[in-house]
MARBAKOL-392104 format. One record per residue (C-alpha): residue number from 1; x, y, z. Coordinates in steps of 0.1 Angstrom, whole numbers, plus 5000, padded with zeros to 4 digits. Layout:
// MARBAKOL-392104
+-----+------+------+------+
:   k :   xx :   yy :   zz :
+-----+------+------+------+
: NUM :    X :    Y :    Z :
...
+-----+------+------+------+
//
This chain:
// MARBAKOL-392104
+-----+------+------+------+
:   k :   xx :   yy :   zz :
+-----+------+------+------+
:   1 : 3713 : 9024 : 3630 :
:   2 : 3686 : 9009 : 3654 :
:   3 : 3686 : 9045 : 3674 :
:   4 : 3682 : 9062 : 3639 :
:   5 : 3654 : 9038 : 3628 :
:   6 : 3633 : 9042 : 3661 :
:   7 : 3635 : 9077 : 3657 :
:   8 : 3624 : 9078 : 3623 :
:   9 : 3593 : 9058 : 3632 :
:  10 : 3586 : 9080 : 3655 :
:  11 : 3586 : 9109 : 3634 :
:  12 : 3565 : 9091 : 3608 :
:  13 : 3541 : 9081 : 3633 :
:  14 : 3538 : 9112 : 3654 :
:  15 : 3545 : 9134 : 3626 :
:  16 : 3537 : 9176 : 3632 :
:  17 : 3515 : 9177 : 3657 :
:  18 : 3531 : 9158 : 3686 :
:  19 : 3564 : 9167 : 3678 :
:  20 : 3564 : 9202 : 3663 :
:  21 : 3543 : 9225 : 3687 :
:  22 : 3545 : 9258 : 3667 :
:  23 : 3541 : 9245 : 3632 :
:  24 : 3513 : 9253 : 3607 :
:  25 : 3483 : 9231 : 3613 :
:  26 : 3473 : 9227 : 3577 :
:  27 : 3479 : 9198 : 3558 :
:  28 : 3504 : 9196 : 3529 :
:  29 : 3487 : 9190 : 3495 :
:  30 : 3494 : 9162 : 3473 :
:  31 : 3501 : 9169 : 3435 :
:  32 : 3487 : 9137 : 3413 :
:  33 : 3498 : 9132 : 3381 :
:  34 : 3466 : 9124 : 3358 :
:  35 : 3489 : 9108 : 3328 :
:  36 : 3498 : 9080 : 3354 :
:  37 : 3497 : 9048 : 3335 :
:  38 : 3464 : 9033 : 3341 :
:  39 : 3472 : 8998 : 3345 :
:  40 : 3450 : 8967 : 3350 :
:  41 : 3457 : 8935 : 3365 :
:  42 : 3461 : 8915 : 3334 :
:  43 : 3465 : 8881 : 3351 :
:  44 : 3442 : 8851 : 3344 :
:  45 : 3418 : 8838 : 3374 :
:  46 : 3432 : 8802 : 3371 :
:  47 : 3454 : 8789 : 3395 :
:  48 : 3490 : 8794 : 3384 :
:  49 : 3516 : 8777 : 3409 :
:  50 : 3550 : 8790 : 3407 :
:  51 : 3585 : 8785 : 3430 :
:  52 : 3608 : 8816 : 3435 :
:  53 : 3639 : 8816 : 3458 :
:  54 : 3631 : 8851 : 3478 :
:  55 : 3655 : 8876 : 3487 :
:  56 : 3662 : 8861 : 3519 :
:  57 : 3673 : 8827 : 3500 :
:  58 : 3642 : 8810 : 3508 :
:  59 : 3622 : 8788 : 3485 :
:  60 : 3586 : 8799 : 3483 :
:  61 : 3557 : 8784 : 3460 :
:  62 : 3527 : 8806 : 3455 :
:  63 : 3497 : 8811 : 3432 :
:  64 : 3508 : 8837 : 3406 :
:  65 : 3471 : 8846 : 3398 :
:  66 : 3460 : 8851 : 3435 :
:  67 : 3439 : 8883 : 3445 :
:  68 : 3444 : 8879 : 3478 :
:  69 : 3475 : 8897 : 3487 :
:  70 : 3482 : 8917 : 3519 :
:  71 : 3513 : 8940 : 3519 :
:  72 : 3531 : 8944 : 3551 :
:  73 : 3553 : 8964 : 3530 :
:  74 : 3557 : 8978 : 3494 :
:  75 : 3521 : 8984 : 3483 :
:  76 : 3530 : 9019 : 3468 :
:  77 : 3547 : 8997 : 3442 :
:  78 : 3524 : 8968 : 3439 :
:  79 : 3490 : 8990 : 3434 :
:  80 : 3506 : 9005 : 3407 :
:  81 : 3506 : 8976 : 3387 :
:  82 : 3466 : 8977 : 3389 :
:  83 : 3465 : 8950 : 3415 :
:  84 : 3439 : 8953 : 3442 :
:  85 : 3451 : 8944 : 3476 :
:  86 : 3431 : 8929 : 3507 :
:  87 : 3452 : 8952 : 3531 :
:  88 : 3482 : 8973 : 3534 :
:  89 : 3510 : 8986 : 3556 :
:  90 : 3500 : 9009 : 3585 :
:  91 : 3525 : 9035 : 3574 :
:  92 : 3510 : 9043 : 3542 :
:  93 : 3489 : 9077 : 3536 :
:  94 : 3466 : 9073 : 3508 :
:  95 : 3454 : 9107 : 3503 :
:  96 : 3454 : 9116 : 3470 :
:  97 : 3460 : 9077 : 3459 :
:  98 : 3425 : 9067 : 3472 :
:  99 : 3419 : 9050 : 3436 :
: 100 : 3446 : 9026 : 3439 :
: 101 : 3437 : 9014 : 3472 :
: 102 : 3400 : 9007 : 3465 :
: 103 : 3384 : 8979 : 3486 :
: 104 : 3418 : 8975 : 3507 :
: 105 : 3421 : 8978 : 3544 :
: 106 : 3445 : 8996 : 3561 :
: 107 : 3462 : 8972 : 3587 :
: 108 : 3460 : 8987 : 3622 :
: 109 : 3490 : 8968 : 3638 :
: 110 : 3526 : 8979 : 3623 :
: 111 : 3553 : 8966 : 3649 :
: 112 : 3558 : 8948 : 3626 :
: 113 : 3525 : 8933 : 3624 :
: 114 : 3497 : 8915 : 3640 :
: 115 : 3497 : 8877 : 3633 :
: 116 : 3458 : 8875 : 3641 :
: 117 : 3450 : 8905 : 3620 :
: 118 : 3468 : 8893 : 3589 :
: 119 : 3455 : 8858 : 3593 :
: 120 : 3417 : 8875 : 3593 :
: 121 : 3422 : 8884 : 3558 :
: 122 : 3426 : 8847 : 3549 :
: 123 : 3458 : 8858 : 3522 :
: 124 : 3472 : 8838 : 3497 :
: 125 : 3502 : 8857 : 3494 :
: 126 : 3519 : 8883 : 3518 :
: 127 : 3544 : 8910 : 3508 :
: 128 : 3571 : 8919 : 3534 :
: 129 : 3601 : 8944 : 3539 :
: 130 : 3632 : 8927 : 3527 :
: 131 : 3647 : 8935 : 3561 :
: 132 : 3625 : 8918 : 3580 :
: 133 : 3638 : 8890 : 3604 :
: 134 : 3636 : 8856 : 3593 :
: 135 : 3616 : 8846 : 3623 :
: 136 : 3589 : 8872 : 3613 :
: 137 : 3586 : 8859 : 3581 :
: 138 : 3586 : 8823 : 3590 :
: 139 : 3556 : 8832 : 3612 :
: 140 : 3538 : 8848 : 3584 :
: 141 : 3548 : 8818 : 3562 :
: 142 : 3524 : 8799 : 3579 :
: 143 : 3495 : 8820 : 3574 :
: 144 : 3502 : 8823 : 3536 :
: 145 : 3532 : 8822 : 3513 :
: 146 : 3555 : 8852 : 3520 :
: 147 : 3581 : 8871 : 3497 :
: 148 : 3600 : 8900 : 3508 :
: 149 : 3604 : 8932 : 3485 :
: 150 : 3632 : 8953 : 3477 :
: 151 : 3636 : 8978 : 3505 :
: 152 : 3669 : 8994 : 3504 :
: 153 : 3671 : 8999 : 3466 :
: 154 : 3665 : 9032 : 3451 :
: 155 : 3665 : 9016 : 3416 :
: 156 : 3629 : 9018 : 3404 :
: 157 : 3639 : 8992 : 3376 :
: 158 : 3653 : 8968 : 3402 :
: 159 : 3621 : 8969 : 3426 :
: 160 : 3596 : 8972 : 3395 :
: 161 : 3609 : 8941 : 3374 :
: 162 : 3614 : 8921 : 3407 :
: 163 : 3573 : 8924 : 3413 :
: 164 : 3566 : 8919 : 3376 :
: 165 : 3583 : 8890 : 3377 :
: 166 : 3564 : 8874 : 3410 :
: 167 : 3532 : 8883 : 3398 :
: 168 : 3537 : 8877 : 3358 :
: 169 : 3532 : 8914 : 3353 :
: 170 : 3565 : 8919 : 3335 :
: 171 : 3551 : 8942 : 3307 :
: 172 : 3534 : 8962 : 3331 :
: 173 : 3568 : 8964 : 3353 :
: 174 : 3585 : 8980 : 3322 :
: 175 : 3556 : 9005 : 3314 :
: 176 : 3559 : 9021 : 3352 :
: 177 : 3599 : 9020 : 3346 :
: 178 : 3597 : 9040 : 3312 :
: 179 : 3570 : 9062 : 3334 :
: 180 : 3596 : 9068 : 3363 :
: 181 : 3625 : 9074 : 3339 :
: 182 : 3603 : 9098 : 3320 :
: 183 : 3596 : 9119 : 3351 :
: 184 : 3633 : 9118 : 3359 :
: 185 : 3644 : 9132 : 3324 :
: 186 : 3619 : 9162 : 3326 :
: 187 : 3626 : 9174 : 3359 :
: 188 : 3665 : 9171 : 3350 :
: 189 : 3657 : 9192 : 3320 :
: 190 : 3635 : 9216 : 3339 :
: 191 : 3664 : 9224 : 3365 :
: 192 : 3691 : 9230 : 3336 :
: 193 : 3665 : 9251 : 3320 :
: 194 : 3667 : 9272 : 3354 :
: 195 : 3705 : 9270 : 3357 :
: 196 : 3705 : 9253 : 3390 :
: 197 : 3730 : 9226 : 3380 :
: 198 : 3758 : 9242 : 3395 :
: 199 : 3741 : 9257 : 3427 :
: 200 : 3747 : 9240 : 3460 :
: 201 : 3716 : 9233 : 3482 :
: 202 : 3713 : 9229 : 3520 :
: 203 : 3681 : 9217 : 3536 :
: 204 : 3678 : 9226 : 3571 :
: 205 : 3649 : 9209 : 3594 :
: 206 : 3637 : 9214 : 3630 :
: 207 : 3634 : 9186 : 3658 :
: 208 : 3637 : 9206 : 3691 :
: 209 : 3669 : 9223 : 3673 :
: 210 : 3675 : 9235 : 3637 :
: 211 : 3698 : 9210 : 3621 :
: 212 : 3699 : 9191 : 3587 :
: 213 : 3680 : 9166 : 3571 :
: 214 : 3701 : 9133 : 3574 :
: 215 : 3710 : 9114 : 3544 :
: 216 : 3698 : 9081 : 3556 :
: 217 : 3659 : 9074 : 3555 :
: 218 : 3646 : 9103 : 3531 :
: 219 : 3639 : 9095 : 3496 :
: 220 : 3643 : 9132 : 3492 :
: 221 : 3678 : 9131 : 3494 :
: 222 : 3685 : 9105 : 3469 :
: 223 : 3662 : 9124 : 3445 :
: 224 : 3679 : 9157 : 3453 :
: 225 : 3714 : 9146 : 3454 :
: 226 : 3720 : 9114 : 3430 :
: 227 : 3693 : 9114 : 3407 :
: 228 : 3693 : 9149 : 3400 :
: 229 : 3731 : 9156 : 3408 :
: 230 : 3723 : 9189 : 3429 :
: 231 : 3757 : 9199 : 3448 :
: 232 : 3766 : 9206 : 3483 :
: 233 : 3788 : 9218 : 3506 :
: 234 : 3817 : 9197 : 3519 :
: 235 : 3806 : 9203 : 3554 :
: 236 : 3770 : 9196 : 3545 :
: 237 : 3777 : 9164 : 3533 :
: 238 : 3800 : 9154 : 3559 :
: 239 : 3769 : 9163 : 3584 :
: 240 : 3743 : 9148 : 3565 :
: 241 : 3766 : 9111 : 3565 :
: 242 : 3779 : 9115 : 3602 :
: 243 : 3760 : 9088 : 3621 :
: 244 : 3786 : 9086 : 3649 :
: 245 : 3762 : 9111 : 3671 :
: 246 : 3728 : 9118 : 3677 :
: 247 : 3703 : 9121 : 3647 :
: 248 : 3697 : 9156 : 3641 :
: 249 : 3725 : 9169 : 3657 :
: 250 : 3715 : 9205 : 3667 :
: 251 : 3736 : 9234 : 3649 :
: 252 : 3739 : 9268 : 3671 :
: 253 : 3726 : 9296 : 3659 :
: 254 : 3762 : 9311 : 3656 :
: 255 : 3774 : 9282 : 3631 :
: 256 : 3743 : 9278 : 3608 :
: 257 : 3756 : 9304 : 3584 :
: 258 : 3789 : 9281 : 3573 :
: 259 : 3764 : 9256 : 3566 :
: 260 : 3742 : 9276 : 3540 :
: 261 : 3745 : 9268 : 3503 :
: 262 : 3736 : 9289 : 3473 :
: 263 : 3703 : 9275 : 3478 :
: 264 : 3684 : 9267 : 3510 :
: 265 : 3651 : 9246 : 3519 :
: 266 : 3633 : 9243 : 3549 :
: 267 : 3621 : 9205 : 3553 :
: 268 : 3591 : 9202 : 3581 :
: 269 : 3569 : 9172 : 3592 :
: 270 : 3536 : 9176 : 3573 :
: 271 : 3537 : 9218 : 3579 :
: 272 : 3537 : 9243 : 3547 :
: 273 : 3550 : 9270 : 3567 :
: 274 : 3583 : 9273 : 3587 :
: 275 : 3580 : 9270 : 3622 :
: 276 : 3581 : 9298 : 3645 :
: 277 : 3609 : 9280 : 3665 :
: 278 : 3628 : 9286 : 3636 :
: 279 : 3620 : 9319 : 3621 :
: 280 : 3625 : 9333 : 3653 :
: 281 : 3663 : 9319 : 3659 :
: 282 : 3687 : 9346 : 3657 :
: 283 : 3711 : 9327 : 3636 :
: 284 : 3684 : 9317 : 3611 :
: 285 : 3675 : 9355 : 3604 :
: 286 : 3709 : 9361 : 3596 :
: 287 : 3711 : 9335 : 3565 :
: 288 : 3713 : 9352 : 3534 :
: 289 : 3685 : 9333 : 3520 :
: 290 : 3662 : 9343 : 3546 :
: 291 : 3671 : 9380 : 3543 :
: 292 : 3662 : 9378 : 3503 :
: 293 : 3630 : 9357 : 3511 :
: 294 : 3641 : 9325 : 3491 :
: 295 : 3638 : 9297 : 3511 :
: 296 : 3620 : 9267 : 3494 :
: 297 : 3596 : 9249 : 3519 :
: 298 : 3592 : 9212 : 3517 :
: 299 : 3572 : 9184 : 3535 :
: 300 : 3595 : 9156 : 3547 :
: 301 : 3568 : 9130 : 3552 :
: 302 : 3562 : 9119 : 3516 :
: 303 : 3597 : 9111 : 3514 :
: 304 : 3598 : 9084 : 3542 :
: 305 : 3590 : 9059 : 3517 :
: 306 : 3595 : 9052 : 3481 :
: 307 : 3568 : 9039 : 3455 :
: 308 : 3561 : 9049 : 3420 :
: 309 : 3526 : 9060 : 3428 :
: 310 : 3544 : 9086 : 3451 :
: 311 : 3569 : 9100 : 3425 :
: 312 : 3552 : 9128 : 3410 :
: 313 : 3544 : 9141 : 3440 :
: 314 : 3577 : 9140 : 3453 :
: 315 : 3592 : 9154 : 3423 :
: 316 : 3568 : 9184 : 3418 :
: 317 : 3571 : 9192 : 3455 :
: 318 : 3610 : 9196 : 3452 :
: 319 : 3609 : 9212 : 3421 :
: 320 : 3584 : 9240 : 3436 :
: 321 : 3608 : 9243 : 3465 :
: 322 : 3637 : 9247 : 3443 :
: 323 : 3624 : 9275 : 3423 :
: 324 : 3611 : 9293 : 3456 :
: 325 : 3648 : 9291 : 3468 :
: 326 : 3662 : 9303 : 3433 :
: 327 : 3634 : 9330 : 3429 :
: 328 : 3625 : 9317 : 3399 :
: 329 : 3588 : 9327 : 3387 :
: 330 : 3567 : 9310 : 3359 :
+-----+------+------+------+
//
């Protein structure tokens, strides 16, 4: 697990340029939903103290109405409430979401944080990763009340209701949950209208060798295989869930065809096109989907995090890639 997390962090940090020489230099576009709920921070300005037991079981007392908030984790959900931040996590890319982060500063140190840097913002509330160590949380608690947010949960209702209860913005949480559920239902209906619900899908990637995107760590897999119920071959499922070997286990050119589903997607790290290291691979050339020019391309990087403001772009990119893989034209 530690080995996987270290590699995932390296991928997110370095991205396409450092790890994937030969990939497209163009940046992936961000699809923004004009119908995203335009929420405002409805909290009062008076001090309103509240005490909670955190996900770690610690008792924390804080001002529910404070505007002096730093997110070391989870800002993509918090800003959806219309809450303005002092600072947000270094791993977050705000392109396409600038309005949510207006006036906020991106933290420079994310390993996992710089005590001096966070102290410089004079925060009154700090949000962190649920999996942060108790020692690090205690360090931050000396600066300001520190509350871990759900990290592992893929359930938007769980994550958003929790934030809503912390900030006293329960009604806003319900609005955001309805929005997330609506996007899911809309995409399910669209997928069924194209007859894709019974197709198997394989998502290949390249990290030194052609492989299959592992299940852990990429929210894309949750959307595709859990939320939407897309199927996959048994050997593909086993490959994705197997953590006994190295992450991104190489698949030989001779064996690639054995993992090909009805639909094929290629997932890159920021690039729009399939890297030449893949397109020139003899095994790749033999895939039926490649011969028929129906490989959907998806950018992995938006799926390293899960936040309600990211959801539309995540769904949109998946749907476009699925339509390409199925040779569906509007």
